[in-house]
N, C-alpha and C positions, 0 to 999 in steps of 0.2 A: 726557124726557130721565131723569128719575128711571128708570124701565123701562128703559131702554136702559141708563145705568152701572147697576142692579141685576143685566140682563145678563152687562155686561162682569164684575162682580163674581162673578157666578155660575161662567159659563167659569173666569176666572183661579181660585176657588177647586178647580172640577174640573179644570184642569192642575196645579194642588198636589198636586191628592190622587194623582192617577193616576201624577205623577210621583213619589211616594212608595211606589208602590202597584208599581209597574212595573219589571223590572232586568232588564241584557242579560248573558246568559253568554258566552262569549269560547271555540270549542271548545279555548284552549290556556290553560283556567284553571279552578279548582274555584270556588265558591261556595257558600260556607258563612252559614249563616241563624239568625243569635244571637231570641233571643227573654228579652227580661230578662237580659242575660248569660248567656244558657244558648245553647249550641248545639242547635238546635231541625234542622235539616236540613241534611245536602251535597248540593250539585243538581254532576253529572258532566256531564249533557246541556248543549250547548248551545243557545240561544233564545232566545227572550222569556220568562221568569216573572214570580208575583208572590210577593207577602210584606202583610202589615200595614203601616199606616204606622207610619213612626220615632217617638214611640223603642218603641211594642209591637214593631218587630222589622226589627233591622239586618244589612247584608250584607258581609260579606268575603270578598273573591278572592284565591287562591294560583295563581298559577303550577303549573301542571302541566309544563312542559319540561326538561330535562336542562339540570340546572345543574351549575358547575366549582368544586372547589374547590384549588385549588393549597397547595401545601407553604407556610404563613408565615414559615419562617426556613429557613436553611440551617445541620443540623446537624450534627457531626460525630458517626460509629457507629463503634465497635469491631466487629471482625468476630470469627471463630469464633481465626484467627491472632495476631489482639489490634492488627490492622491498621486506622488509622481512614480512614473513607470519610466523602466530604461527598454524601446521596443526593436530588434533589430529585423530589418526587410529584406527583400529582394523582388527583382520584378523583370522577369523575360518580354524578350523581344525583339525584334524584325523588321530590316527594312523593306516597307509595302510602296513605298514612294523613292525609288531610285533620285528620281529629278528636284522632288523636293526635299530629299536629304541633302544633297548637295547643295542645293541654292541656299540650307539653313544652316548647315552643320558639317560642311567640305566635307571632302572623304574619308576624315580622322574619327571614329566612331569614339574617341575621348571624348572630342568636340561636345557630341553629342550627349556623351553622358556627363560630362560636366551641367551641363544645361538643365537633363533632365532628374536629378537627384535631387535638387532643391526644390522641386516642383513635385515628388515624389511624396517628399517627405513632409511638405505644406497638408498634402492632401492627408497624409495617418496624422498629422495633429488635429487637425479641424475634426476626424471621424473619431478618433480617440478622447477627444476634448469633451463631446457630449456622450459620453460610452461612462461605465462605474470599472472597481477591476475587478468585480465579476465576472461582469458582460464580458470583460478583457478574456477572462482564461476561465469564458467557456462555450460556448456552441454562437456563438454571436462575434465570434471572431472573420468566423466566414461572411457574415454582414461586414465587416472591415473592410475586409476585400475587396466588395462587390462595390463597395462604397467607394474605397479610393479607383479600382478602374472604371468608372464612369468620372473622375473627378478626372482621368488620363485621357478621355476620349478624346477632347478635341485639342489641346498640348500634344498629342501621340500623332493626330493625323495634319497639323503645323508641317511637326521635327517630319513628316514623310515615314512614318515608324507602325507599328501595331506590336501595339500591348496584351500580350497571351495570357501573362498570367499574373499574379503578386500574389505573395508570401510573406504570411509574420513567423522569421523563426524562431525567435524568441521575446518574451515580456518578463519583464523581473522589475521587481524594484532598487530603486537607487540605493545605491552605499550607505546615505546617510540615514535612511531610513526600513532597512537591511534588517540592523541589529535589534531596534528597538521591534521588529516583526517576532523575530524570534524569538525575543526575550517574552515575549507576548504569545508564543506558542509552546513557548517551556512553562511559562503559568498556568495556559491554561489545560496542559496536560497533567501535571502537577496537582492539581485545581481534581480534574478527573478523576486522576489515581487516588488521588484522598478520600475522595468519592465512595468510588470504590472497593480505599481497603477498611472504612467505617461501615458501607453499608456490607460488607464481609465478616467486618466486625460483632455485628449486630448480628446478621444469619447464623453464625458460630455459635454467639451466645441464644438463641432462640433454642438450637437445633441442642444445644449441651441444655440447657433447660428441659426444653423437653424429652432427655434421654433421661438425665435422671428423676423427672417428675415418674416417668416410664419403668425405670429401674425399681425407685419406691414402689409403685404399685406393684408392680412383679415382688418384691420380694413381703410385704404389705400379704399378699394373695398367698405367695406359698407359705409362709407361716401361720395363717388361716387353718391352710391346708393342711399342714404339719398338727397344730392343732386341737385339729378336726381328728386325723386318724392317729393322733397320739389318744390323743379323750374316749375314742372308741375302741382304740388297745385295752386302755385301762381300765375304761367299764367290762370289755369281756374279760378281761384276765381278774378284776374282783369276783364277776359270775362262777368266774373257772372256779378263784379258792375261795367265796363261800361254798361252791357245791361242793369243793374239799373238803373243805370243814367240817362241812355241817356231817359230814359223812363219820369223822373224825375226830372231834372234838381234843381231844390230847393231844394227837399229829398237829392239829391246828396251835395249840400251845407251844407246843415243843419246837414247832417253825417262825412262830410270834420270837419268841426267847432268843432263838438262833439270828433273828437277824435285829433284833438287841442286841446281843453281845459285838455281830459287825461292823453298824454301828458306831458302837462306843469303843469300840480297839480298834479303828481303824488304824490310826500314828500309833508308831512305836514311843513314840515320846511324850504321849498324855497320860498323865499320872492321879489314879484316883483314887480315892478313903473311901470303905464302903465297908460296910460293916459285913464279915463271909457268911454271918448266921441268917441275913435276910432275905426275902424270896429269892431277887435280880438273880442270888446265884444258884437255887433250886435246882434246875434243869443241869448244874456242873458240878453240886455239892453230891446229888444221891443217883447216879444210874440207877442200884435195884429201883429207885423209886421210878425208876423212866422205863425197867424191863418188865415188871409186877403188872402194867396193865396189860402187855403185849401175852402174859402168862395164861390171864383169864379165858382168852380166845377160847 
């Protein structure tokens, strides 16, 4: 039993010793080996690695993936035309020099972000104050980003990091002028709408006047053509009447008398006082006088 116990103790001690000297480096990490508080080695390659047992050597791991730093708060920034804008940004960064990173910020990335945030904010402020609101809302936003990246280059190197990208997430007016901007936009839209309405009303009146003019012209031309056709018809009728009446004068006299009677006795309520022996009733008075000429043929 004593021998078995000794063997177990030896295996246990060997396991403890191995666990204190072996460590695994992930491909997503840097491994920084400390020797008595001093950085001894930085391991970039993944795999199983060896070190001296603690406390002679210790290992600290740093994430080598790209990290994101968002703007901690939205502060108004004045543009070149003294307009207040609220700008939200983000920075993509990663550790490029583990030794420098640890010397400057330790092993906690929050320390680095607390130092980097005001520097980024100052760089954004400097770039925005050189431009107008229209520039910030147009393609020049990319120039602002490039300017911020250039300004961060030296600071990033001193921090032991690489700034991969800078992006502006939001550009907005501050709350105190947003309402006035909306009112100005609303009044401008109303002005444009009123102009369109007045222009449409003028065009409508113009179209209506043109239509009325064309209607008057069409009616006048139609009336002219009708009168012309009517005149031609009356002329032909008169010629036919003249030809017919010229052949038989007595029939012409009889026809004119009938037309006179038709025009005179058109309404039943008409009252006329005439002498029955007058020539007006000659045709109605004596049918024999009308038949006599017919017997002479």
